[in-house]
Residue frames relative to the residue before (quaternion, step in Angstrom):
aa qw qx qy qz dx dy dz
M 1.0000 0.0000 0.0000 0.0000 0.00 0.00 0.00
T 0.6878 0.4641 -0.3156 0.4603 3.59 0.95 -0.72
A 0.5665 0.6095 -0.3540 0.4269 3.50 1.20 -0.62
V 0.6730 0.5003 -0.2802 0.4672 3.50 1.02 -0.96
F 0.6537 0.5293 -0.2940 0.4539 3.46 1.02 -0.99
R 0.6620 0.5020 -0.3147 0.4591 3.56 1.05 -0.85
S 0.6795 0.5028 -0.3109 0.4344 3.57 0.86 -0.87
M 0.6895 0.4646 -0.2946 0.4711 3.55 1.18 -0.49
S 0.7181 0.4413 -0.2506 0.4762 3.58 1.19 -0.49
N 0.4454 0.7274 -0.4260 0.3018 3.59 1.37 -0.24
P 0.6865 0.4567 -0.3378 0.4540 3.66 0.79 -0.72
G 0.6514 0.4970 -0.3295 0.4692 3.64 1.00 -0.55
V 0.6169 0.5218 -0.3249 0.4916 3.60 1.04 -0.72
R 0.6515 0.5033 -0.3386 0.4557 3.63 0.80 -0.84
L 0.6888 0.4888 -0.2990 0.4442 3.57 0.96 -0.99
M 0.6626 0.4947 -0.3228 0.4604 3.60 1.04 -0.63
R 0.6361 0.5249 -0.3455 0.4477 3.53 1.05 -0.61
R 0.6796 0.5152 -0.2726 0.4454 3.56 1.14 -0.67
L 0.6435 0.5135 -0.2776 0.4951 3.60 1.28 -0.76
R 0.4218 -0.6567 0.5740 0.2478 3.39 -1.42 0.77
L 0.7180 -0.5048 0.2440 0.4124 3.61 -1.21 0.61
P 0.6437 0.4994 -0.3947 0.4248 3.80 0.72 -0.57
W 0.6586 0.4984 -0.3159 0.4670 3.60 1.01 -0.90
K 0.6311 0.5370 -0.3459 0.4400 3.60 1.04 -0.75
L 0.6817 0.4563 -0.3231 0.4718 3.61 0.99 -0.84
G 0.5812 0.5723 -0.3708 0.4440 3.55 1.10 -0.51
V 0.6642 0.5020 -0.3026 0.4639 3.54 0.84 -1.01
I 0.6637 0.5024 -0.2962 0.4684 3.60 0.94 -0.95
G 0.6892 0.4965 -0.2935 0.4386 3.53 0.95 -0.80
L 0.6417 0.4890 -0.3275 0.4918 3.47 1.20 -0.63
M 0.6008 0.5511 -0.3423 0.4671 3.60 1.06 -0.51
L 0.6970 0.4060 -0.2627 0.5294 3.64 1.05 -0.52
F 0.6378 0.5411 -0.3266 0.4402 3.56 1.01 -0.67
L 0.6884 0.5377 -0.3021 0.3817 3.69 0.77 -0.95
P 0.6531 0.4553 -0.3334 0.5049 3.68 0.98 -0.69
L 0.6293 0.5530 -0.3392 0.4280 3.59 1.00 -0.65
V 0.6501 0.4890 -0.3047 0.4953 3.51 1.11 -0.78
L 0.6162 0.5169 -0.3426 0.4855 3.64 1.00 -0.75
L 0.7105 0.4365 -0.3010 0.4627 3.67 0.68 -0.79
L 0.5671 0.5390 -0.3777 0.4952 3.64 1.14 -0.47
Q 0.6975 0.4777 -0.3024 0.4402 3.54 0.69 -1.03
S 0.6125 0.5549 -0.3158 0.4660 3.63 1.10 -0.78
Q 0.6489 0.5107 -0.2954 0.4803 3.58 0.91 -1.11
L 0.6664 0.4855 -0.3213 0.4658 3.75 0.75 -0.99
A 0.6916 0.4859 -0.3303 0.4200 3.58 0.79 -0.72
S 0.6455 0.4985 -0.3302 0.4753 3.49 1.20 -0.72
D 0.6081 0.5319 -0.3591 0.4672 3.63 1.04 -0.75
Q 0.6595 0.5062 -0.3352 0.4433 3.63 0.82 -0.85
A 0.6431 0.4857 -0.3453 0.4809 3.63 0.85 -0.79
S 0.6627 0.5030 -0.3271 0.4482 3.66 0.89 -0.89
L 0.6576 0.5023 -0.3242 0.4583 3.65 1.01 -0.73
S 0.6191 0.5248 -0.3497 0.4680 3.71 1.02 -0.67
R 0.6338 0.5068 -0.3414 0.4742 3.64 1.08 -0.87
T 0.6631 0.5125 -0.3053 0.4522 3.61 0.83 -0.88
R 0.6562 0.4863 -0.3268 0.4755 3.55 0.92 -0.74
A 0.6263 0.5118 -0.3370 0.4818 3.72 1.02 -0.73
E 0.6590 0.4847 -0.3379 0.4655 3.62 0.96 -0.80
L 0.6504 0.5256 -0.3318 0.4365 3.59 0.96 -0.66
D 0.6278 0.5177 -0.3362 0.4742 3.52 1.01 -0.66
T 0.6777 0.4838 -0.3195 0.4522 3.62 0.99 -0.77
T 0.5210 0.6366 -0.4257 0.3770 3.71 1.16 -0.40
H 0.6779 0.4790 -0.3486 0.4353 3.56 0.92 -0.71
V 0.5890 0.5503 -0.3634 0.4671 3.56 1.04 -0.56
V 0.7010 0.4672 -0.2912 0.4533 3.48 0.77 -1.05
Q 0.6352 0.4884 -0.3784 0.4635 3.76 0.89 -0.57
R 0.6429 0.5082 -0.3492 0.4544 3.69 0.94 -0.54
L 0.6422 0.5207 -0.2973 0.4776 3.51 1.17 -0.72
M 0.6294 0.5000 -0.3285 0.4959 3.55 1.04 -0.78
A 0.6045 0.5336 -0.3736 0.4585 3.73 0.88 -0.66
S 0.6865 0.4661 -0.2892 0.4773 3.59 0.94 -0.93
A 0.6434 0.5231 -0.3374 0.4456 3.54 0.89 -0.78
T 0.6442 0.5052 -0.3543 0.4520 3.59 1.01 -0.77
L 0.6618 0.4849 -0.3373 0.4616 3.60 0.87 -0.76
L 0.6208 0.5469 -0.3310 0.4539 3.60 1.00 -0.83
Q 0.6573 0.4879 -0.3039 0.4874 3.68 0.94 -0.86
Q 0.6609 0.4576 -0.3513 0.4800 3.69 0.87 -0.70
Q 0.6552 0.4767 -0.3623 0.4606 3.70 0.85 -0.66
R 0.6507 0.5063 -0.3499 0.4447 3.65 0.98 -0.72
G 0.6232 0.5398 -0.3091 0.4740 3.57 1.14 -0.73
L 0.6707 0.4416 -0.3079 0.5102 3.63 0.87 -0.77
T 0.6468 0.4896 -0.3666 0.4555 3.65 0.83 -0.65
N 0.6482 0.5250 -0.3176 0.4509 3.61 0.96 -0.72
R 0.6529 0.5007 -0.2930 0.4870 3.50 1.08 -0.74
A 0.6736 0.4846 -0.3093 0.4645 3.53 1.03 -0.61
L 0.6572 0.5134 -0.2942 0.4668 3.52 1.10 -0.77
S 0.7086 0.4402 -0.2390 0.4970 3.55 1.15 -0.65
S 0.4588 -0.7096 0.4413 0.3021 3.64 1.27 0.27
D 0.1661 0.8166 -0.5372 0.1301 3.56 0.82 0.86
A 0.2829 -0.7815 0.5272 0.1766 3.64 -0.70 1.03
G 0.4609 0.6821 -0.4554 0.3391 3.59 1.18 0.12
P 0.7053 -0.4204 0.2512 0.5125 3.66 -0.98 -0.11
G 0.5301 -0.6820 0.4237 0.2728 3.45 -1.10 0.90
P 0.7527 -0.3233 0.2610 0.5107 3.56 -1.15 -0.45
P 0.6670 -0.5102 0.3424 0.4214 3.57 -1.09 0.45
R 0.6269 0.5334 -0.3859 0.4166 3.71 0.89 -0.65
S 0.7055 0.4428 -0.3189 0.4523 3.57 0.79 -0.96
M 0.5942 0.5533 -0.3715 0.4502 3.67 1.13 -0.44
A 0.6621 0.4921 -0.3147 0.4695 3.56 1.02 -0.69
A 0.6273 0.4941 -0.3447 0.4935 3.56 1.04 -0.67
A 0.6573 0.5215 -0.3309 0.4318 3.59 0.82 -0.55
G 0.6048 0.5366 -0.2909 0.5116 3.49 1.33 -0.75
S 0.7069 0.4390 -0.2955 0.4693 3.53 0.73 -0.71
T 0.5764 0.5363 -0.3810 0.4847 3.67 1.03 -0.41
T 0.6730 0.5067 -0.2979 0.4489 3.58 0.88 -1.05
R 0.6523 0.5104 -0.3394 0.4459 3.58 0.82 -0.81
S 0.7312 0.4525 -0.2919 0.4188 3.52 0.77 -0.88
S 0.6134 0.5303 -0.3348 0.4800 3.64 1.26 -0.37
T 0.6832 0.5230 -0.2879 0.4205 3.50 1.06 -0.60
R 0.5947 0.5940 -0.3329 0.4273 3.57 1.33 -0.45
């Protein structure tokens, strides 16, 4: 195991023995800086993709809100139609209740 490690590290050891201290520190700094830059670039790309997905979801919320308002009105209409078809004796649709209320007010004056 140590023979394999030695054979792999020999070129680096020879290079470091020939270099002066400022160059050694520069090489070590570069070896630490490059992976950091690559990780930063990867994180920025991931954040950009997440931001674009979030913007797309936000755009679709307006469509969903409009559809929900239409669905609510459709359900109300369906309920009123169902009540009318089943001869419900309860209070009628809001329009006929409003008409009955206006007739009552005019007769009490």
